[in-house]
C-alpha positions as a Python dict, from the first residue, in 0.01 Angstrom:
ca = {
    (1, 'M'): (0, 0, 0),
    (2, 'A'): (-233, 290, 55),
    (3, 'I'): (-522, 117, -113),
    (4, 'A'): (-473, -190, 117),
    (5, 'S'): (-487, 41, 428),
    (6, 'S'): (-805, 199, 293),
    (7, 'V'): (-953, -143, 242),
    (8, 'M'): (-871, -241, 599),
    (9, 'K'): (-1014, 99, 725),
    (10, 'L'): (-1342, 23, 539),
    (11, 'H'): (-1338, -320, 680),
    (12, 'L'): (-1302, -180, 1037),
    (13, 'N'): (-1577, 87, 965),
    (14, 'Y'): (-1817, -191, 888),
    (15, 'R'): (-1721, -372, 1200),
    (16, 'L'): (-1803, -52, 1409),
    (17, 'L'): (-2139, 2, 1243),
    (18, 'I'): (-2233, -352, 1281),
    (19, 'A'): (-2153, -337, 1648),
    (20, 'E'): (-2352, -13, 1676),
    (21, 'M'): (-2655, -184, 1515),
    (22, 'N'): (-2619, -483, 1757),
    (23, 'A'): (-2644, -234, 2039),
    (24, 'D'): (-2948, -77, 1869),
    (25, 'I'): (-3111, -420, 1868),
    (26, 'S'): (-3063, -444, 2256),
    (27, 'I'): (-3234, -95, 2274),
    (28, 'L'): (-3524, -198, 2048),
    (29, 'R'): (-3580, -512, 2269),
    (30, 'I'): (-3604, -297, 2575),
    (31, 'L'): (-3839, -45, 2410),
    (32, 'D'): (-4053, -330, 2282),
    (33, 'D'): (-4076, -466, 2641),
    (34, 'Y'): (-4214, -115, 2736),
    (35, 'T'): (-4482, -131, 2466),
    (36, 'K'): (-4586, -488, 2597),
    (37, 'E'): (-4605, -364, 2950),
    (38, 'M'): (-4801, -53, 2844),
    (39, 'T'): (-5040, -259, 2638),
    (40, 'A'): (-5116, -475, 2936),
    (41, 'K'): (-5185, -190, 3160),
    (42, 'T'): (-5347, 68, 2942),
    (43, 'I'): (-5711, 104, 2897),
    (44, 'H'): (-5705, 435, 2701),
    (45, 'T'): (-5761, 374, 2317),
    (46, 'D'): (-5540, 674, 2204),
    (47, 'V'): (-5250, 536, 2416),
    (48, 'K'): (-5301, 187, 2280),
    (49, 'H'): (-5298, 327, 1930),
    (50, 'K'): (-4972, 507, 1993),
    (51, 'V'): (-4824, 195, 2143),
    (52, 'T'): (-4917, 5, 1828),
    (53, 'Y'): (-4762, 269, 1613),
    (54, 'F'): (-4432, 250, 1800),
    (55, 'S'): (-4441, -145, 1798),
    (56, 'H'): (-4468, -122, 1410),
    (57, 'K'): (-4182, 135, 1390),
    (58, 'F'): (-3965, -101, 1617),
    (59, 'I'): (-4041, -395, 1370),
    (60, 'H'): (-3948, -178, 1073),
    (61, 'L'): (-3624, -50, 1244),
    (62, 'R'): (-3533, -417, 1326),
    (63, 'K'): (-3589, -523, 967),
    (64, 'E'): (-3373, -239, 842),
    (65, 'I'): (-3108, -332, 1086),
    (66, 'D'): (-3105, -707, 978),
    (67, 'D'): (-3093, -603, 611),
    (68, 'Q'): (-2814, -356, 653),
    (69, 'R'): (-2606, -583, 887),
    (70, 'N'): (-2628, -861, 633),
    (71, 'E'): (-2507, -641, 348),
    (72, 'M'): (-2240, -494, 568),
    (73, 'H'): (-2117, -830, 692),
    (74, 'V'): (-2071, -951, 323),
    (75, 'N'): (-1878, -648, 231),
    (76, 'K'): (-1671, -665, 552),
    (77, 'M'): (-1562, -1010, 477),
    (78, 'K'): (-1488, -926, 108),
    (79, 'L'): (-1275, -632, 228),
    (80, 'F'): (-1094, -837, 486),
    (81, 'A'): (-1011, -1109, 217),
    (82, 'L'): (-886, -822, -18),
    (83, 'A'): (-671, -664, 260),
    (84, 'K'): (-502, -990, 330),
    (85, 'Q'): (-406, -1056, -34),
    (86, 'K'): (-55, -984, -135),
    (87, 'K'): (-146, -881, -491),
    (88, 'E'): (-261, -560, -624),
    (89, 'I'): (-618, -457, -547),
    (90, 'D'): (-863, -380, -835),
    (91, 'K'): (-996, -36, -765),
    (92, 'K'): (-1292, -91, -995),
    (93, 'A'): (-1393, -400, -801),
    (94, 'L'): (-1358, -207, -479),
    (95, 'K'): (-1577, 73, -607),
    (96, 'A'): (-1843, -184, -739),
    (97, 'D'): (-1960, -255, -387),
    (98, 'N'): (-2077, 103, -350),
    (99, 'H'): (-1967, 170, 7),
    (100, 'S'): (-2071, 524, 7),
    (101, 'A'): (-2446, 427, -67),
    (102, 'I'): (-2423, 175, 214),
    (103, 'F'): (-2298, 434, 458),
    (104, 'K'): (-2559, 687, 344),
    (105, 'R'): (-2829, 424, 408),
    (106, 'F'): (-2689, 370, 757),
    (107, 'D'): (-2701, 728, 824),
    (108, 'A'): (-3061, 757, 716),
    (109, 'Y'): (-3149, 454, 928),
    (110, 'K'): (-2970, 603, 1224),
    (111, 'K'): (-3149, 935, 1205),
    (112, 'E'): (-3481, 740, 1193),
    (113, 'F'): (-3376, 529, 1489),
    (114, 'T'): (-3273, 828, 1693),
    (115, 'K'): (-3591, 1015, 1618),
    (116, 'T'): (-3805, 725, 1702),
    (117, 'Q'): (-3632, 649, 2021),
    (118, 'K'): (-3663, 1016, 2139),
    (119, 'E'): (-4024, 1015, 2051),
    (120, 'F'): (-4090, 694, 2238),
    (121, 'V'): (-3904, 807, 2551),
    (122, 'K'): (-4107, 1116, 2553),
    (123, 'F'): (-4433, 926, 2501),
    (124, 'I'): (-4350, 676, 2791),
    (125, 'G'): (-4266, 973, 3006),
    (126, 'K'): (-4616, 1103, 2987),
    (127, 'N'): (-4798, 759, 2968),
    (128, 'F'): (-4609, 497, 3177),
    (129, 'D'): (-4688, 460, 3534),
}
């Protein structure tokens, strides 16, 4: 029964991470709106280059979110199906999905997202009128 509860815990962890990434998508959309507004108003080349840099970073982060959400969704559904089964859970099959690597990848993404967001907020503080 302990394995079944750890399976459900993994399932719920995936749900939380997916929800967090959905919130990040909303933030990226808002930040991208800032870049569009700045592009329309800015005549300084150095500012436009930095805006372009951030636009590309936002696209990269969104692609990473989409890739990770898809992978997490598949694993979340597998785990839910396993947790609902009444039979013994195969530990080898559970480990085959390599959950720790997925969580490490999420952590790396989250660090990059947070760093980019902070850099952009600092940038718009100096350049957005």
